[in-house]
All heavy atoms as an XYZ file, in Angstrom:
875
protein
N     -25.573     -1.339     28.124
C     -25.397     -2.674     27.580
C     -25.778     -2.703     26.116
O     -25.161     -3.386     25.328
C     -26.275     -3.638     28.400
C     -26.175     -5.050     27.957
S     -24.540     -5.693     28.336
C     -24.747     -7.364     28.004
N     -26.823     -1.974     25.748
C     -27.275     -1.958     24.360
C     -26.187     -1.359     23.452
O     -25.981     -1.827     22.331
C     -28.550     -1.131     24.279
C     -29.230     -1.190     22.928
C     -30.539     -0.449     22.959
C     -31.259     -0.589     21.660
N     -32.546      0.098     21.676
N     -25.455     -0.328     23.928
C     -24.401      0.287     23.128
C     -23.228     -0.670     22.891
O     -22.639     -0.680     21.819
C     -23.898      1.568     23.812
C     -24.917      2.635     23.907
N     -25.430      3.257     22.803
C     -25.556      3.190     24.967
C     -26.318      4.158     23.167
N     -26.424      4.131     24.506
N     -22.922     -1.472     23.905
C     -21.836     -2.436     23.756
C     -22.211     -3.473     22.697
O     -21.389     -3.853     21.876
C     -21.517     -3.110     25.097
C     -20.924     -2.066     26.056
C     -20.553     -4.255     24.926
C     -20.743     -2.556     27.463
N     -23.454     -3.928     22.703
C     -23.903     -4.915     21.733
C     -23.845     -4.351     20.302
O     -23.390     -5.027     19.382
C     -25.314     -5.392     22.063
C     -25.909     -6.465     21.150
C     -25.055     -7.715     21.209
C     -27.330     -6.767     21.569
N     -24.259     -3.112     20.120
C     -24.213     -2.462     18.796
C     -22.756     -2.321     18.339
O     -22.444     -2.597     17.186
C     -24.928     -1.108     18.832
C     -24.682     -0.328     17.560
C     -26.412     -1.294     19.070
N     -21.872     -1.907     19.238
C     -20.464     -1.740     18.906
C     -19.836     -3.077     18.527
O     -19.116     -3.176     17.539
C     -19.716     -1.114     20.082
C     -18.243     -0.797     19.875
C     -18.100      0.223     18.763
C     -17.666     -0.235     21.148
N     -20.138     -4.125     19.283
C     -19.614     -5.446     18.984
C     -20.149     -5.967     17.644
O     -19.381     -6.497     16.843
C     -19.997     -6.419     20.109
C     -19.453     -7.843     19.987
C     -17.924     -7.828     19.942
C     -19.936     -8.686     21.145
N     -21.417     -5.740     17.359
C     -21.990     -6.171     16.083
C     -21.335     -5.446     14.917
O     -21.052     -6.020     13.879
C     -23.497     -5.909     16.063
O     -24.137     -6.644     17.046
N     -21.054     -4.150     15.091
C     -20.403     -3.372     14.051
C     -19.001     -3.894     13.776
O     -18.559     -3.988     12.634
C     -20.337     -1.884     14.442
O     -21.627     -1.373     14.593
N     -18.273     -4.237     14.842
C     -16.913     -4.758     14.673
C     -16.924     -6.071     13.918
O     -16.081     -6.330     13.059
C     -16.242     -4.906     16.038
N     -17.866     -6.949     14.234
C     -17.972     -8.236     13.556
C     -18.285     -8.031     12.068
O     -17.706     -8.686     11.210
C     -19.052     -9.119     14.222
C     -19.355    -10.348     13.376
C     -18.606     -9.515     15.609
N     -19.168     -7.095     11.754
C     -19.494     -6.830     10.346
C     -18.293     -6.297      9.587
O     -18.042     -6.688      8.447
C     -20.651     -5.840     10.253
C     -22.039     -6.403     10.567
C     -23.051     -5.264     10.581
C     -22.428     -7.466      9.577
N     -17.513     -5.409     10.201
C     -16.334     -4.855      9.541
C     -15.293     -5.963      9.285
O     -14.696     -6.023      8.213
C     -15.685     -3.741     10.372
C     -16.378     -2.387     10.301
C     -15.729     -1.440     11.296
C     -16.304     -1.820      8.898
N     -15.095     -6.818     10.251
C     -14.104     -7.874     10.093
C     -14.537     -8.897      9.029
O     -13.729     -9.405      8.262
C     -13.869     -8.593     11.410
S     -13.014     -7.565     12.619
N     -15.818     -9.196      8.964
C     -16.293    -10.162      7.987
C     -16.292     -9.576      6.567
O     -16.302    -10.306      5.619
C     -17.683    -10.653      8.353
O     -18.600     -9.605      8.278
N     -16.286     -8.260      6.435
C     -16.304     -7.613      5.122
C     -14.910     -7.575      4.506
O     -14.787     -7.378      3.304
C     -16.826     -6.204      5.239
N     -13.845     -7.760      5.279
C     -12.485     -7.699      4.763
C     -12.220     -8.933      3.882
O     -12.501    -10.047      4.297
C     -11.465     -7.649      5.899
N     -11.681     -8.737      2.674
C     -11.429     -9.867      1.800
C     -10.298    -10.760      2.316
O      -9.382    -10.287      2.957
C     -11.027     -9.210      0.475
C     -10.851     -7.780      0.740
C     -11.367     -7.468      2.090
N     -10.390    -12.044      2.035
C      -9.367    -12.985      2.426
C      -8.169    -12.884      1.477
O      -8.321    -12.520      0.318
C      -9.921    -14.398      2.398
N      -6.988    -13.211      1.991
C      -5.789    -13.156      1.163
C      -5.578    -14.486      0.456
O      -5.852    -15.561      1.000
C      -4.547    -12.853      2.013
C      -4.546    -11.464      2.566
C      -4.726    -11.221      3.900
C      -4.334    -10.391      1.709
C      -4.727     -9.929      4.385
C      -4.340     -9.095      2.189
C      -4.530     -8.879      3.539
N      -5.061    -14.394     -0.763
C      -4.692    -15.590     -1.504
C      -3.321    -16.045     -1.011
O      -2.528    -15.236     -0.556
C      -4.600    -15.268     -2.999
C      -5.892    -14.767     -3.585
C      -5.678    -14.238     -5.006
O      -4.947    -14.872     -5.779
O      -6.212    -13.160     -5.281
N      -3.040    -17.323     -1.183
C      -1.754    -17.878     -0.788
C      -0.661    -17.368     -1.746
O      -0.835    -17.406     -2.949
C      -1.802    -19.393     -0.817
C      -0.507    -20.051     -0.429
S      -0.054    -19.794      1.290
C      -1.134    -20.911      2.098
N       0.431    -16.880     -1.180
C       1.565    -16.431     -1.980
C       2.564    -17.576     -2.050
O       3.017    -18.070     -1.039
C       2.241    -15.172     -1.372
C       3.470    -14.781     -2.165
C       1.246    -14.038     -1.291
N       2.846    -18.011     -3.285
C       3.808    -19.115     -3.498
C       4.905    -18.606     -4.423
O       4.909    -17.445     -4.834
C       3.092    -20.303     -4.140
O       2.633    -19.931     -5.439
C       1.928    -20.808     -3.286
N       5.810    -19.493     -4.777
C       6.922    -19.148     -5.667
C       6.559    -19.272     -7.135
O       7.407    -19.046     -8.003
C       8.135    -20.010     -5.344
S       8.755    -19.811     -3.673
N       5.327    -19.607     -7.456
C       4.936    -19.820     -8.841
C       4.622    -18.516     -9.546
O       4.373    -17.488     -8.934
C       3.722    -20.754     -8.921
O       2.573    -20.060     -8.478
N       4.578    -18.576    -10.875
C       4.241    -17.415    -11.704
C       2.813    -16.922    -11.430
O       2.517    -15.762    -11.563
C       4.367    -17.798    -13.197
C       5.788    -18.037    -13.639
C       6.584    -16.747    -13.804
O       5.991    -15.736    -14.227
O       7.780    -16.774    -13.501
N       1.923    -17.834    -11.057
C       0.516    -17.507    -10.832
C       0.299    -16.718     -9.534
O      -0.804    -16.268     -9.295
C      -0.328    -18.764    -10.785
C      -0.243    -19.556    -12.090
O       0.036    -19.004    -13.135
N      -0.438    -20.854    -12.000
N       1.331    -16.556     -8.737
C       1.180    -15.931     -7.427
C       1.533    -14.440     -7.405
O       1.466    -13.816     -6.354
C       2.075    -16.689     -6.442
O       1.868    -16.242     -5.148
N       1.884    -13.873     -8.538
C       2.329    -12.473     -8.579
C       1.254    -11.504     -8.118
O       1.533    -10.583     -7.356
C       2.811    -12.099     -9.965
C       4.012    -12.865    -10.402
N       4.450    -12.901    -11.691
C       4.892    -13.638     -9.721
C       5.541    -13.639    -11.793
N       5.809    -14.110    -10.587
N       0.023    -11.689     -8.548
C      -1.070    -10.799     -8.148
C      -1.315    -10.880     -6.642
O      -1.534     -9.852     -5.982
C      -2.344    -11.114     -8.928
N      -1.261    -12.102     -6.107
C      -1.452    -12.267     -4.668
C      -0.334    -11.607     -3.878
O      -0.576    -10.990     -2.832
C      -1.539    -13.755     -4.325
N       0.903    -11.702     -4.368
C       2.043    -11.075     -3.674
C       1.920     -9.562     -3.717
O       2.186     -8.876     -2.713
C       3.371    -11.511     -4.340
N       1.480     -8.993     -4.823
C       1.299     -7.547     -4.933
C       0.193     -7.075     -4.008
O       0.343     -6.051     -3.318
C       0.996     -7.155     -6.388
N      -0.901     -7.804     -3.939
C      -2.007     -7.440     -3.074
C      -1.591     -7.491     -1.599
O      -1.924     -6.601     -0.823
C      -3.185     -8.366     -3.333
C      -4.426     -7.957     -2.599
C      -5.651     -8.712     -3.168
N      -6.809     -8.330     -2.396
C      -7.341     -9.089     -1.452
N      -6.811    -10.253     -1.164
N      -8.392     -8.674     -0.807
N      -0.849     -8.522     -1.230
C      -0.368     -8.648      0.140
C       0.611     -7.530      0.485
O       0.584     -6.985      1.583
C       0.296    -10.015      0.334
C       0.740    -10.348      1.756
C      -0.462    -10.366      2.709
C       1.452    -11.701      1.772
N       1.449     -7.127     -0.478
C       2.391     -6.044     -0.261
C       1.660     -4.721     -0.021
O       2.013     -3.948      0.885
C       3.346     -5.916     -1.458
N       0.624     -4.444     -0.806
C      -0.131     -3.193     -0.638
C      -0.850     -3.213      0.729
O      -0.866     -2.202      1.430
C      -1.143     -2.975     -1.780
C      -2.000     -1.747     -1.527
C      -0.396     -2.842     -3.105
N      -1.380     -4.352      1.116
C      -1.998     -4.461      2.432
C      -0.983     -4.164      3.532
O      -1.259     -3.441      4.485
C      -2.599     -5.855      2.617
C      -3.144     -6.064      3.994
N      -4.355     -5.545      4.386
C      -2.656     -6.713      5.068
C      -4.569     -5.854      5.658
N      -3.546     -6.569      6.076
N       0.223     -4.716      3.416
C       1.280     -4.511      4.392
C       1.677     -3.025      4.450
O       1.852     -2.477      5.546
C       2.487     -5.370      4.057
C       3.619     -5.237      5.027
N       3.639     -5.918      6.235
C       4.734     -4.467      4.999
C       4.744     -5.576      6.872
N       5.417     -4.714      6.168
N       1.818     -2.405      3.303
C       2.169     -0.966      3.263
C       1.092     -0.141      3.963
O       1.401      0.721      4.798
C       2.378     -0.516      1.808
C       3.654     -1.134      1.247
C       2.430      1.026      1.707
C       3.825     -0.995     -0.251
N      -0.167     -0.399      3.631
C      -1.247      0.349      4.255
C      -1.353      0.088      5.767
O      -1.674      0.990      6.527
C      -2.582      0.051      3.563
C      -2.730      0.798      2.269
O      -2.365      1.953      2.156
N      -3.259      0.116      1.267
N      -1.075     -1.130      6.197
C      -1.126     -1.463      7.616
C      -0.054     -0.733      8.430
O      -0.247     -0.453      9.606
C      -0.995     -2.972      7.801
N       1.056     -0.388      7.791
C       2.161      0.287      8.478
C       2.279      1.752      8.120
O       3.210      2.414      8.525
C       3.479     -0.456      8.177
C       3.501     -1.809      8.803
N       3.007     -2.917      8.142
C       3.933     -2.237     10.009
C       3.133     -3.976      8.921
N       3.696     -3.585     10.059
N       1.317      2.264      7.386
C       1.280      3.661      6.972
C       0.381      4.396      7.967
O      -0.834      4.155      7.996
C       0.741      3.756      5.536
C       0.728      5.113      4.951
N       1.865      5.814      4.679
C      -0.293      5.897      4.548
C       1.548      6.975      4.152
N       0.246      7.058      4.074
N       0.963      5.263      8.810
C       0.185      5.838      9.928
C      -0.232      7.296      9.730
O      -0.675      7.933     10.683
C       0.948      5.659     11.230
C       2.286      6.350     11.214
O       2.656      6.944     10.188
O       2.961      6.341     12.255
N      -0.097      7.818      8.534
C      -0.542      9.199      8.290
C      -0.989      9.341      6.814
O      -0.588      8.543      5.988
C       0.590     10.202      8.601
C       1.777     10.044      7.707
N       2.730      9.061      7.903
C       2.163     10.719      6.597
C       3.640      9.164      6.951
N       3.329     10.145      6.163
N      -1.797     10.313      6.537
C      -2.214     10.553      5.164
C      -3.321      9.624      4.707
O      -4.226      9.302      5.462
N      -3.205      9.168      3.474
C      -4.261      8.392      2.827
C      -3.784      6.993      2.449
O      -2.594      6.785      2.235
C      -4.770      9.124      1.581
C      -5.402     10.456      1.942
C      -4.623     11.600      2.057
C      -6.754     10.526      2.196
C      -5.210     12.816      2.412
C      -7.341     11.724      2.569
C      -6.559     12.859      2.668
O      -7.138     14.038      3.039
N      -4.711      6.066      2.351
C      -4.389      4.698      1.957
C      -3.984      4.672      0.478
O      -4.342      5.541     -0.289
C      -5.604      3.797      2.169
C      -5.992      3.659      3.618
C      -7.195      2.757      3.750
C      -7.613      2.698      5.210
N      -8.762      1.810      5.414
N      -3.247      3.637      0.110
C      -2.803      3.438     -1.256
C      -3.555      2.268     -1.907
O      -3.972      1.343     -1.229
C      -1.309      3.130     -1.284
C      -0.450      4.253     -0.845
C       0.116      4.251      0.429
C      -0.202      5.338     -1.665
C       0.916      5.290      0.858
C       0.593      6.397     -1.255
C       1.157      6.370      0.014
N      -3.665      2.353     -3.249
C      -4.162      1.222     -4.046
C      -3.170      0.950     -5.139
O      -2.478      1.837     -5.624
C      -5.500      1.603     -4.685
C      -6.667      1.053     -3.875
C      -8.022      1.295     -4.451
N      -8.173      0.824     -5.816
C      -9.249      1.115     -6.521
N     -10.221      1.839     -6.007
N      -9.361      0.670     -7.761
N      -3.116     -0.292     -5.558
C      -2.208     -0.714     -6.595
C      -2.681     -0.203     -7.953
O      -3.829     -0.398     -8.334
C      -2.110     -2.240     -6.636
C      -1.190     -2.858     -7.685
C       0.257     -2.479     -7.412
C      -1.349     -4.349     -7.701
N      -1.787      0.461     -8.656
C      -2.074      0.927    -10.010
C      -1.513     -0.072    -11.017
O      -2.176     -0.446    -11.974
C      -1.461      2.307    -10.244
O      -1.545      2.662    -11.582
N      -0.266     -0.524    -10.739
C       0.408     -1.384    -11.701
C       1.583     -2.088    -11.033
O       2.253     -1.512    -10.192
C       0.882     -0.518    -12.861
C       1.667     -1.183    -13.937
C       1.879     -0.220    -15.093
C       3.307      0.121    -15.269
N       3.577      0.910    -16.478
N       1.829     -3.326    -11.433
C       3.055     -4.018    -11.028
C       4.085     -3.768    -12.083
O       3.903     -4.158    -13.252
C       2.805     -5.545    -10.855
O       1.773     -5.739     -9.883
C       4.056     -6.247    -10.387
N       5.164     -3.064    -11.742
C       6.152     -2.654    -12.737
C       7.196     -3.735    -12.996
O       7.659     -3.906    -14.091
C       6.796     -1.348    -12.324
C       5.794     -0.205    -12.327
C       6.383      1.104    -11.877
O       7.209      1.171    -10.995
N       5.911      2.186    -12.503
N       7.596     -4.432    -11.940
C       8.502     -5.564    -12.145
C       8.356     -6.523    -10.974
O       7.889     -6.155     -9.908
C       9.966     -5.143    -12.321
C      10.637     -4.753    -11.056
N      10.606     -3.467    -10.540
C      11.360     -5.481    -10.174
C      11.282     -3.415     -9.422
N      11.747     -4.610     -9.160
N       8.753     -7.775    -11.238
C       8.755     -8.775    -10.166
C       9.939     -9.689    -10.361
O      10.295    -10.000    -11.500
C       7.424     -9.578    -10.151
C       7.375    -10.499     -8.937
C       7.219    -10.330    -11.428
C       6.002    -10.939     -8.581
N      10.580    -10.026     -9.258
C      11.734    -10.899     -9.306
C      11.551    -11.936     -8.202
O      11.333    -11.578     -7.045
C      13.005    -10.094     -9.080
C      14.282    -10.910     -9.063
C      15.475     -9.995     -8.816
C      16.733    -10.781     -8.660
N      17.872     -9.912     -8.297
N      11.628    -13.223     -8.569
C      11.479    -14.308     -7.616
C      12.774    -15.081     -7.569
O      13.273    -15.525     -8.599
C      10.308    -15.246     -8.020
C      10.187    -16.401     -7.041
C       9.022    -14.481     -8.137
N      13.353    -15.206     -6.371
C      14.590    -15.933     -6.172
C      14.316    -17.076     -5.234
O      13.812    -16.849     -4.119
C      15.697    -15.010     -5.601
C      16.977    -15.789     -5.351
C      15.948    -13.833     -6.502
N      14.625    -18.310     -5.655
C      14.427    -19.460     -4.810
C      15.532    -19.525     -3.758
O      16.716    -19.368     -4.076
C      14.455    -20.756     -5.664
O      13.453    -20.624     -6.674
C      14.147    -21.979     -4.821
N      15.114    -19.681     -2.511
C      16.047    -19.825     -1.382
C      15.647    -21.066     -0.594
O      14.625    -21.659     -0.864
C      16.004    -18.564     -0.475
C      16.541    -17.350     -1.220
C      14.633    -18.298      0.071
N      16.466    -21.421      0.375
C      16.169    -22.603      1.195
C      14.792    -22.474      1.841
O      14.512    -21.513      2.531
C      17.214    -22.791      2.289
C      18.590    -23.095      1.718
O      18.645    -23.661      0.611
O      19.603    -22.812      2.386
N      13.937    -23.418      1.568
C      12.629    -23.455      2.202
C      11.606    -22.512      1.609
O      10.573    -22.288      2.199
N      11.875    -21.883      0.471
C      10.883    -21.002     -0.116
C      11.470    -20.097     -1.177
O      12.305    -20.490     -1.959
N      11.034    -18.826     -1.155
C      11.527    -17.889     -2.144
C      11.456    -16.476     -1.614
O      10.697    -16.183     -0.682
C      10.742    -17.992     -3.437
S       8.969    -17.685     -3.260
N      12.273    -15.596     -2.176
C      12.198    -14.155     -1.904
C      11.564    -13.526     -3.121
O      11.906    -13.815     -4.265
C      13.597    -13.554     -1.707
C      14.204    -13.895     -0.370
O      13.448    -14.240      0.557
O      15.438    -13.820     -0.244
N      10.587    -12.649     -2.869
C       9.882    -11.967     -3.961
C      10.162    -10.477     -3.853
O       9.949     -9.870     -2.813
C       8.355    -12.212     -3.872
C       7.633    -11.499     -4.984
C       8.046    -13.708     -3.889
N      10.674     -9.903     -4.938
C      10.914     -8.451     -4.999
C       9.924     -7.861     -5.991
O       9.801     -8.322     -7.111
C      12.353     -8.186     -5.470
C      12.673     -6.715     -5.535
C      14.110     -6.452     -5.995
O      15.034     -7.008     -5.404
O      14.268     -5.725     -6.985
N       9.181     -6.868     -5.535
C       8.145     -6.268     -6.359
C       8.436     -4.792     -6.612
O       8.909     -4.100     -5.702
C       6.777     -6.347     -5.667
C       6.221     -7.720     -5.347
C       5.089     -7.624     -4.360
C       5.770     -8.394     -6.610
N       8.172     -4.340     -7.785
C       8.159     -2.921     -8.110
C       6.724     -2.533     -8.371
O       6.115     -3.011     -9.346
N       6.145     -1.740     -7.481
C       4.720     -1.410     -7.571
C       4.502      0.068     -7.786
O       5.214      0.882     -7.222
C       4.011     -1.818     -6.249
C       4.178     -3.238     -5.782
C       3.534     -3.429     -4.430
C       3.587     -4.215     -6.799
N       3.502      0.393     -8.605
C       3.077      1.785     -8.742
C       1.798      1.897     -7.939
O       0.788      1.258     -8.210
C       2.817      2.137    -10.213
C       2.373      3.591    -10.379
C       2.166      3.946    -11.834
C       1.704      5.400    -11.926
N       1.421      5.773    -13.306
N       1.846      2.739     -6.877
C       0.704      2.941     -5.994
C       0.109      4.314     -6.182
O       0.844      5.271     -6.449
C       1.143      2.776     -4.528
C       1.849      1.472     -4.150
C       2.264      1.504     -2.693
C       0.922      0.286     -4.417
N      -1.206      4.399     -6.041
C      -1.869      5.683     -6.097
C      -2.602      5.925     -4.777
O      -3.106      4.982     -4.143
C      -2.872      5.700     -7.250
C      -2.300      5.572     -8.656
C      -3.422      5.515     -9.677
C      -1.375      6.737     -8.950
N      -2.655      7.208     -4.365
C      -3.377      7.549     -3.153
C      -4.879      7.464     -3.373
O      -5.376      7.787     -4.444
C      -3.043      8.986     -2.730
C      -1.912      9.101     -1.774
C      -1.789     10.516     -1.237
O      -2.344     11.447     -1.790
O      -1.098     10.651     -0.241
N      -5.563      7.039     -2.332
C      -7.035      6.991     -2.392
C      -7.617      8.179     -1.627
O      -6.885      8.969     -1.034
C      -7.565      5.682     -1.738
O      -7.302      5.727     -0.362
C      -6.933      4.464     -2.382
N      -8.925      8.243     -1.615
C      -9.621      9.291     -0.860
C      -9.899      8.858      0.575
O     -10.463      9.614      1.343
C     -10.923      9.669     -1.557
C     -10.716     10.348     -2.901
C     -12.033     10.748     -3.530
C     -11.778     11.459     -4.855
N     -13.026     11.941     -5.460
N      -9.497      7.647      0.946
C      -9.716      7.124      2.290
C      -8.506      7.439      3.189
O      -7.384      7.014      2.879
C      -9.921      5.612      2.285
S     -11.413      5.080      1.441
N      -8.741      8.163      4.246
C      -7.684      8.448      5.230
C      -7.313      7.142      5.932
O      -8.108      6.214      5.999
C      -8.184      9.493      6.246
C      -7.064     10.102      7.022
N      -6.621      9.570      8.191
C      -6.296     11.182      6.776
C      -5.634     10.318      8.668
N      -5.410     11.287      7.804
N      -6.111      7.061      6.492
C      -5.653      5.826      7.124
C      -6.538      5.409      8.295
O      -6.581      4.217      8.640
C      -4.184      5.914      7.580
C      -3.245      6.002      6.388
C      -3.956      7.058      8.538
N      -7.260      6.329      8.924
C      -8.156      5.954     10.033
C      -9.510      5.455      9.553
O     -10.304      4.936     10.333
C      -8.337      7.123     11.015
C      -7.027      7.511     11.670
C      -8.965      8.328     10.356
N      -9.801      5.572      8.271
C     -11.051      5.096      7.708
C     -11.055      3.567      7.716
O     -10.111      2.943      7.215
C     -11.193      5.617      6.263
C     -12.530      5.321      5.640
O     -13.170      4.326      5.933
N     -12.953      6.198      4.753
N     -12.073      2.920      8.262
C     -12.065      1.451      8.336
C     -12.313      0.750      7.003
O     -12.128     -0.462      6.899
C     -13.225      1.152      9.312
C     -14.129      2.310      9.183
C     -13.249      3.501      8.902
N     -12.674      1.485      5.966
C     -12.936      0.886      4.646
C     -11.671      0.220      4.105
O     -10.565      0.753      4.244
C     -13.425      1.943      3.689
C     -13.827      1.376      2.321
C     -14.288      2.457      1.405
N     -15.555      3.012      1.930
C     -16.211      4.000      1.387
N     -15.746      4.574      0.301
N     -17.322      4.428      1.894
N     -11.826     -0.944      3.471
C     -10.682     -1.640      2.877
C     -10.148     -0.821      1.705
O     -10.918     -0.219      0.957
C     -11.129     -3.024      2.393
C     -10.001     -3.921      2.046
N      -9.515     -4.007      0.772
C      -9.241     -4.721      2.799
C      -8.496     -4.846      0.747
N      -8.308     -5.291      1.970
N      -8.842     -0.801      1.547
C      -8.217      0.067      0.525
C      -8.699     -0.222     -0.882
O      -8.754      0.678     -1.720
C      -6.690     -0.011      0.604
C      -6.098     -1.346      0.229
C      -5.762     -1.654     -1.084
C      -5.859     -2.307      1.194
C      -5.202     -2.857     -1.431
C      -5.290     -3.540      0.871
C      -4.995     -3.803     -0.438
N      -9.083     -1.443     -1.194
C      -9.555     -1.773     -2.523
C     -10.956     -1.209     -2.803
O     -11.386     -1.149     -3.953
C      -9.530     -3.277     -2.741
C      -8.129     -3.832     -2.846
C      -8.067     -5.324     -3.042
O      -9.058     -6.002     -2.755
O      -7.001     -5.792     -3.486
N     -11.645     -0.794     -1.751
C     -12.985     -0.203     -1.897
C     -12.946      1.317     -1.927
O     -13.963      1.963     -2.026
C     -13.884     -0.658     -0.746
C     -14.115     -2.156     -0.766
O     -14.073     -2.756     -1.859
O     -14.335     -2.733      0.316
N     -11.754      1.896     -1.824
C     -11.606      3.367     -1.790
C     -11.401      3.917     -3.206
O     -10.735      3.296     -4.032
C     -10.391      3.752     -0.931
S     -10.572      3.268      0.793
N     -11.936      5.097     -3.448
C     -11.753      5.760     -4.743
C     -10.342      6.327     -4.833
O      -9.786      6.816     -3.845
C     -12.736      6.923     -4.883
C     -14.182      6.540     -5.015
C     -15.056      7.774     -5.164
O     -14.755      8.646     -6.016
O     -16.003      7.865     -4.379
N      -9.788      6.324     -6.046
C      -8.483      6.924     -6.290
C      -8.622      8.441     -6.302
O      -9.578      8.977     -6.880
C      -7.904      6.434     -7.649
C      -7.740      4.919     -7.644
C      -6.619      7.137     -8.001
C      -6.693      4.393     -6.728
N      -7.652      9.126     -5.685
C      -7.670     10.585     -5.717
C      -7.327     11.045     -7.125
O      -6.494     10.461     -7.811
C      -6.671     11.138     -4.725
C      -7.038     10.829     -3.277
C      -5.998     11.320     -2.330
N      -6.178     12.751     -2.152
C      -5.376     13.519     -1.450
N      -4.310     13.007     -0.873
N      -5.605     14.804     -1.307
N      -7.963     12.146     -7.549
C      -7.664     12.715     -8.861
C      -6.222     13.251     -8.856
O      -5.666     13.558     -7.820
C      -8.648     13.853     -9.166
C     -10.098     13.410     -9.221
C     -10.380     12.474    -10.379
O      -9.745     12.604    -11.435
O     -11.260     11.611    -10.205
N      -5.660     13.375    -10.044
C      -4.264     13.815    -10.164
C      -4.025     15.168     -9.508
O      -3.027     15.386     -8.848
C      -3.848     13.852    -11.631
C      -2.348     14.008    -11.797
C      -1.910     13.769    -13.229
O      -2.566     13.008    -13.956
O      -0.912     14.378    -13.598
N      -4.961     16.102     -9.649
C      -4.785     17.414     -9.051
C      -4.953     17.396     -7.528
O      -4.590     18.348     -6.851
C      -5.756     18.433     -9.670
C      -7.190     18.166     -9.352
N      -7.946     17.291    -10.085
C      -7.991     18.651     -8.368
C      -9.163     17.255     -9.577
N      -9.236     18.078     -8.528
N      -5.468     16.283     -6.960
C      -5.624     16.150     -5.523
C      -4.412     15.514     -4.859
O      -4.283     15.524     -3.629
C      -6.847     15.275     -5.185
C      -8.174     15.864     -5.632
C      -9.324     14.906     -5.385
O      -9.228     13.722     -5.780
O     -10.307     15.349     -4.799
N      -3.518     14.944     -5.647
C      -2.333     14.252     -5.113
C      -1.180     15.205     -4.906
O      -0.826     15.961     -5.815
C      -1.916     13.130     -6.054
C      -2.890     12.014     -6.125
C      -2.368     10.901     -7.006
N      -3.447     10.583     -7.969
C      -3.238     10.261     -9.215
N      -2.043     10.202     -9.714
N      -4.264     10.010    -10.014
N      -0.524     15.133     -3.734
C       0.585     16.058     -3.468
C       1.869     15.727     -4.193
O       2.664     16.591     -4.491
C       0.771     15.981     -1.968
C       0.259     14.634     -1.596
C      -0.834     14.332     -2.583
N       2.131     14.457     -4.492
C       3.404     14.104     -5.122
C       3.531     12.599     -5.288
O       2.607     11.853     -5.053
N       4.720     12.160     -5.639
C       5.007     10.765     -5.872
C       5.957     10.270     -4.794
O       6.871     10.982     -4.397
C       5.637     10.539     -7.259
C       4.664     10.993     -8.342
C       6.080      9.107     -7.462
C       5.246     10.975     -9.742
N       5.770      9.048     -4.318
C       6.645      8.463     -3.301
C       7.308      7.246     -3.876
O       6.639      6.387     -4.477
C       5.819      8.085     -2.073
C       6.646      7.422     -1.019
S       5.796      7.192      0.556
C       4.452      6.147      0.096
N       8.598      7.102     -3.674
C       9.342      5.928     -4.091
C       9.814      5.213     -2.836
O      10.388      5.848     -1.954
C      10.542      6.292     -4.958
C      10.161      6.886     -6.273
C      10.120      8.248     -6.453
C       9.805      6.057     -7.311
C       9.751      8.801     -7.652
C       9.422      6.613     -8.536
C       9.391      7.974     -8.712
N       9.588      3.909     -2.767
C      10.017      3.112     -1.639
C      11.080      2.126     -2.141
O      10.821      1.355     -3.043
C       8.834      2.334     -1.016
C       7.755      3.324     -0.572
C       9.296      1.465      0.141
C       6.491      2.669     -0.071
N      12.248      2.182     -1.542
C      13.324      1.294     -1.907
C      13.024     -0.086     -1.348
O      12.586     -0.203     -0.209
C      14.669      1.790     -1.370
C      15.162      3.041     -2.049
C      15.513      2.803     -3.521
O      16.078      1.748     -3.854
O      15.198      3.691     -4.328
N      13.295     -1.156     -2.120
C      13.035     -2.483     -1.621
C      13.977     -2.837     -0.488
O      15.127     -2.389     -0.450
C      13.287     -3.374     -2.839
C      14.089     -2.591     -3.778
C      13.781     -1.136     -3.476
N      13.486     -3.582      0.458
C      14.298     -4.042      1.581
C      13.673     -5.278      2.169
O      12.523     -5.597      1.948
N      14.432     -5.978      2.944
C      13.919     -7.209      3.588
C      13.122     -6.828      4.819
O      13.510     -5.941      5.561
C      15.070     -8.112      3.974
C      15.642     -8.825      2.784
C      16.575     -9.861      3.258
N      15.845    -11.042      3.672
C      15.896    -12.184      3.068
N      16.687    -12.340      2.058
N      15.226    -13.220      3.511
N      12.040     -7.525      5.034
C      11.230     -7.317      6.249
C      11.399     -8.474      7.157
O      11.678     -9.535      6.820
C       9.765     -7.139      5.869
C       9.511     -5.892      5.102
S       7.790     -5.568      4.919
C       7.488     -6.362      3.368
């Protein structure tokens, strides 16, 4: 019973340590929030290797559509030293040195 309580307490601490997301809107002020949400989405669906961190937003395109907007982002991501199974949030992970990185990955934009 004591082990279950410790495990549950650890899970609560990890969940409370995760930063909250900012609201993504169609305004110019929302670009950083959209980029952060995109990196979170990429890391959540990346099931091998290391987590990514945002290095730079290369371009952004916002198109108004019925009921909202479509946001297209061009992001430069760098690999971190945190493996995907590491519970640490990607923004808290150190960037891997250039000689530690195997290569560059390009992701074509698409609708999700």
